[in-house]
BASE-867719 format. One record per residue (C-alpha): residue in one letter; x, y, z. Coordinates in Angstrom, 1 decimal, decimal comma, m for minus. Example, Ala and Ser with C-alpha at 12.3 -4.5 7.8 and 13.67 -1.06 7.14 Angstrom:
residues 2
A | 12,3 | m4,5 | 7,8;
S | 13,7 | m1,1 | 7,1;
***
This chain:
residues 251
M | 34,4 | 30,9 | m75,1;
S | 37,2 | 28,5 | m75,8;
E | 37,1 | 24,8 | m74,6;
I | 39,9 | 25,5 | m72,2;
N | 38,2 | 28,4 | m70,5;
T | 34,9 | 26,4 | m70,3;
E | 36,8 | 23,5 | m68,6;
T | 38,5 | 26,0 | m66,2;
L | 35,2 | 27,5 | m65,2;
R | 33,7 | 24,0 | m64,7;
A | 36,6 | 22,9 | m62,5;
Q | 36,1 | 26,0 | m60,3;
A | 32,4 | 25,4 | m59,9;
H | 32,3 | 23,8 | m56,4;
L | 29,5 | 23,6 | m53,9;
S | 30,9 | 23,6 | m50,4;
F | 29,4 | 23,0 | m47,0;
N | 31,0 | 26,1 | m45,4;
I | 32,0 | 24,1 | m42,4;
K | 35,7 | 24,8 | m41,8;
T | 36,9 | 21,3 | m40,8;
V | 34,8 | 19,5 | m43,5;
D | 35,8 | 22,0 | m46,2;
A | 39,5 | 21,3 | m45,3;
L | 38,9 | 17,7 | m46,1;
L | 36,5 | 18,1 | m49,0;
P | 36,6 | 21,6 | m50,5;
G | 33,4 | 21,1 | m52,3;
F | 31,5 | 19,1 | m54,8;
A | 32,2 | 19,7 | m58,5;
L | 29,8 | 19,7 | m61,4;
R | 29,6 | 16,2 | m63,0;
D | 30,0 | 14,6 | m59,6;
F | 27,7 | 11,9 | m58,4;
A | 28,1 | 12,1 | m54,6;
V | 26,7 | 10,0 | m51,8;
L | 26,1 | 11,2 | m48,2;
Q | 25,3 | 8,2 | m46,0;
G | 24,8 | 7,3 | m42,4;
S | 22,9 | 9,1 | m39,7;
L | 20,1 | 11,7 | m40,0;
S | 22,9 | 14,4 | m40,2;
A | 23,4 | 13,2 | m43,8;
L | 19,9 | 14,6 | m44,5;
T | 20,7 | 17,9 | m42,6;
L | 23,8 | 18,3 | m44,8;
S | 21,7 | 17,8 | m48,0;
M | 19,4 | 20,5 | m46,7;
L | 22,4 | 22,7 | m46,3;
L | 23,5 | 22,0 | m49,9;
C | 19,9 | 22,9 | m51,2;
V | 20,3 | 26,3 | m49,6;
R | 23,9 | 27,0 | m50,4;
A | 23,5 | 25,9 | m54,0;
Q | 21,5 | 29,1 | m54,5;
L | 24,3 | 31,3 | m53,5;
P | 26,6 | 32,8 | m56,2;
P | 29,8 | 30,9 | m57,0;
E | 32,0 | 33,5 | m55,2;
E | 30,1 | 32,6 | m51,9;
G | 30,6 | 28,9 | m52,4;
G | 27,4 | 28,1 | m54,2;
L | 26,3 | 27,4 | m57,8;
G | 23,7 | 30,2 | m58,3;
T | 21,1 | 27,6 | m59,2;
N | 17,6 | 26,2 | m58,6;
V | 17,4 | 22,7 | m57,0;
V | 15,5 | 19,6 | m57,8;
F | 14,9 | 17,4 | m54,8;
I | 13,5 | 13,9 | m55,2;
D | 12,3 | 12,8 | m51,8;
G | 12,3 | 9,0 | m51,3;
G | 11,9 | 9,0 | m47,6;
N | 9,5 | 11,8 | m47,0;
S | 12,5 | 13,5 | m45,4;
F | 12,5 | 17,1 | m46,8;
K | 12,0 | 19,3 | m43,8;
L | 10,7 | 22,8 | m44,6;
Y | 11,6 | 24,2 | m41,2;
V | 15,2 | 23,0 | m41,5;
A | 15,7 | 24,6 | m44,9;
S | 14,0 | 27,8 | m43,8;
H | 16,2 | 27,9 | m40,7;
I | 19,4 | 27,5 | m42,6;
A | 18,2 | 30,1 | m45,2;
Q | 17,6 | 32,6 | m42,3;
L | 21,1 | 31,9 | m40,9;
Y | 22,5 | 33,0 | m44,2;
G | 20,4 | 36,1 | m44,2;
L | 18,2 | 34,9 | m47,1;
D | 14,5 | 35,1 | m47,6;
A | 13,2 | 31,6 | m46,5;
R | 10,2 | 31,9 | m48,8;
E | 12,3 | 32,7 | m51,9;
V | 14,8 | 29,9 | m51,1;
L | 12,0 | 27,3 | m50,8;
E | 10,4 | 28,5 | m54,0;
R | 13,7 | 27,6 | m55,8;
I | 13,6 | 24,0 | m54,5;
F | 11,4 | 21,9 | m56,7;
I | 10,3 | 18,7 | m54,8;
S | 8,9 | 15,5 | m56,1;
R | 8,0 | 12,7 | m53,6;
A | 8,1 | 9,0 | m54,2;
F | 6,3 | 6,6 | m51,9;
T | 7,1 | 3,3 | m53,8;
A | 10,0 | 1,9 | m55,7;
Y | 8,1 | 2,2 | m58,9;
Q | 7,4 | 5,9 | m58,3;
M | 11,1 | 6,5 | m57,6;
T | 12,2 | 4,6 | m60,7;
N | 9,8 | 6,6 | m62,8;
L | 10,8 | 9,9 | m61,4;
I | 14,5 | 9,3 | m62,1;
L | 14,4 | 7,5 | m65,4;
E | 11,4 | 9,2 | m67,0;
R | 11,0 | 12,7 | m65,5;
L | 14,3 | 13,9 | m64,1;
E | 15,8 | 15,1 | m67,4;
R | 12,8 | 17,2 | m68,2;
A | 12,8 | 18,7 | m64,6;
V | 16,4 | 19,6 | m64,9;
E | 15,8 | 21,4 | m68,1;
E | 12,5 | 23,0 | m67,1;
F | 13,8 | 24,3 | m63,7;
N | 17,3 | 25,1 | m65,0;
T | 19,1 | 23,4 | m62,1;
K | 22,7 | 22,4 | m61,5;
L | 21,9 | 20,4 | m58,3;
V | 19,8 | 17,3 | m58,0;
V | 19,3 | 15,7 | m54,6;
V | 17,8 | 12,2 | m54,2;
S | 16,9 | 11,7 | m50,6;
D | 17,3 | 8,2 | m49,0;
L | 17,5 | 6,6 | m52,4;
P | 17,8 | 2,9 | m51,5;
R | 15,0 | 3,0 | m48,8;
L | 12,0 | 2,1 | m51,1;
Y | 14,0 | m0,8 | m52,7;
L | 14,4 | m2,4 | m49,3;
D | 10,6 | m2,9 | m49,1;
E | 9,8 | m6,6 | m48,7;
D | 7,0 | m6,2 | m51,2;
V | 9,7 | m5,6 | m53,9;
P | 11,2 | m8,9 | m55,1;
E | 14,9 | m9,0 | m54,1;
R | 16,2 | m9,6 | m57,6;
E | 14,0 | m6,9 | m59,1;
A | 15,1 | m4,4 | m56,5;
E | 18,8 | m5,1 | m57,2;
E | 18,5 | m4,9 | m61,0;
V | 16,5 | m1,7 | m60,9;
F | 18,7 | m0,1 | m58,3;
H | 21,8 | m0,9 | m60,3;
Q | 20,2 | 0,7 | m63,3;
L | 19,4 | 3,9 | m61,3;
T | 22,8 | 4,3 | m59,9;
L | 24,4 | 3,9 | m63,3;
Y | 21,9 | 6,4 | m64,7;
L | 22,5 | 9,0 | m62,1;
S | 26,3 | 8,8 | m62,5;
K | 26,1 | 9,2 | m66,3;
F | 23,3 | 11,8 | m66,1;
A | 25,4 | 14,1 | m63,9;
K | 28,3 | 14,1 | m66,4;
E | 26,1 | 14,4 | m69,5;
K | 24,0 | 17,3 | m68,1;
D | 27,0 | 19,0 | m66,4;
I | 25,3 | 19,0 | m63,0;
L | 25,9 | 17,8 | m59,4;
A | 23,8 | 14,8 | m58,3;
V | 23,7 | 14,0 | m54,6;
A | 22,1 | 10,9 | m53,1;
T | 21,6 | 10,3 | m49,4;
Y | 21,2 | 7,0 | m47,6;
L | 20,1 | 6,5 | m44,0;
L | 21,9 | 3,3 | m43,3;
P | 19,4 | 0,8 | m41,6;
S | 20,3 | m0,7 | m38,3;
P | 20,8 | m3,6 | m38,2;
S | 21,8 | m3,9 | m41,8;
N | 20,9 | m7,0 | m43,9;
I | 22,2 | m8,6 | m47,1;
R | 20,0 | m6,5 | m49,4;
S | 20,8 | m3,2 | m47,7;
S | 24,5 | m4,0 | m47,8;
L | 24,3 | m4,9 | m51,5;
L | 22,6 | m1,7 | m52,4;
K | 25,0 | 0,3 | m50,4;
E | 27,9 | m1,3 | m52,4;
M | 26,1 | m0,6 | m55,7;
L | 25,8 | 3,0 | m54,7;
R | 29,4 | 3,3 | m53,7;
E | 30,6 | 1,6 | m56,9;
Q | 28,9 | 4,3 | m59,2;
A | 29,6 | 7,3 | m57,0;
D | 32,5 | 9,7 | m57,6;
V | 32,3 | 10,9 | m53,9;
V | 31,2 | 8,9 | m50,9;
A | 31,1 | 10,4 | m47,3;
S | 29,7 | 8,7 | m44,2;
I | 28,3 | 10,8 | m41,3;
K | 27,8 | 9,3 | m37,9;
P | 27,8 | 10,3 | m34,3;
S | 31,3 | 10,9 | m32,8;
A | 32,5 | 9,8 | m29,4;
Y | 33,5 | 13,4 | m28,8;
T | 31,3 | 16,2 | m27,3;
K | 31,6 | 19,9 | m27,4;
R | 29,8 | 22,1 | m24,8;
G | 27,6 | 19,1 | m24,0;
E | 26,7 | 18,4 | m27,6;
R | 27,8 | 15,2 | m29,3;
L | 29,8 | 16,0 | m32,5;
Q | 29,2 | 14,2 | m35,8;
Q | 32,0 | 12,4 | m37,7;
F | 32,4 | 13,3 | m41,4;
I | 34,4 | 10,5 | m43,1;
L | 35,5 | 10,9 | m46,8;
E | 35,5 | 7,3 | m48,0;
K | 35,9 | 7,8 | m51,8;
H | 37,1 | 10,6 | m54,0;
H | 39,0 | 10,7 | m57,2;
L | 41,1 | 13,7 | m56,3;
H | 41,3 | 14,3 | m52,6;
A | 43,0 | 12,3 | m49,9;
L | 40,6 | 10,3 | m47,8;
G | 40,2 | 10,8 | m44,0;
G | 37,8 | 12,1 | m41,4;
T | 36,9 | 15,0 | m39,3;
S | 34,2 | 16,1 | m36,9;
F | 31,7 | 18,9 | m36,8;
S | 28,8 | 20,3 | m34,8;
E | 25,4 | 20,7 | m36,5;
R | 25,1 | 24,0 | m34,7;
L | 27,9 | 25,3 | m36,9;
L | 26,3 | 24,3 | m40,3;
H | 25,8 | 28,0 | m41,0;
S | 29,3 | 29,0 | m39,9;
S | 32,8 | 28,6 | m41,2;
D | 34,1 | 28,9 | m37,6;
S | 34,4 | 25,3 | m36,5;
A | 38,0 | 25,3 | m35,8;
E | 37,6 | 23,6 | m32,4;
A | 36,3 | 20,4 | m34,0;
E | 38,8 | 17,6 | m34,3;
T | 40,3 | 16,4 | m37,5;
W | 41,8 | 12,9 | m37,4;
G | 44,1 | 10,8 | m39,4;
R | 43,9 | 10,3 | m43,1;
L | 43,2 | 6,7 | m44,3;
***
């Protein structure tokens, strides 16, 4: 296959959320992207959605791939992934068997998983999607010296950005923003943003729909698409019919 055709196929390989208003703002993540979903717990829900949708064929908005999930906040919820799989008419057990999970409970374990073991896992499990859940959390631990945490975290974000491009994969990191924030958490957030190709924030909206508070999806950084925001309901994660959600001004 020619280099041009290879690049064309790569450009067409997008992993979308299949949420109408969000897809209008962000059609999907491309291979070689290092993306960050930050904010509320809904960022984790969206990462679960990506883990399921990544297994769909490209013509259905997926990547046709296995998934490597590095869990830094003990946040992977089997029942959420199973529920989303069922909503897509997929066998939940088969979907879960294609998500390979490694958990880190300390900053040292997280560093080791990413720097020493991730490359082998991507090759072994033949994956095009790597999700690192709540990446900064373990580096906010008071037992980790501040300077050490900053130096190692910078190394990790740089590594993940380069790794996605060298291995031709999509890497997604989530970050549940602490409240209240402090100097260290703000600094790690900025480091993550600096190395990311795509940054989106998810937070509760002031709007409600049928008694349910909507979530804001704010595209804060992208190298191709215009920035802006929209809203969505978590009940519609499995559906493309979210036309009633509000899309608001581009930044």
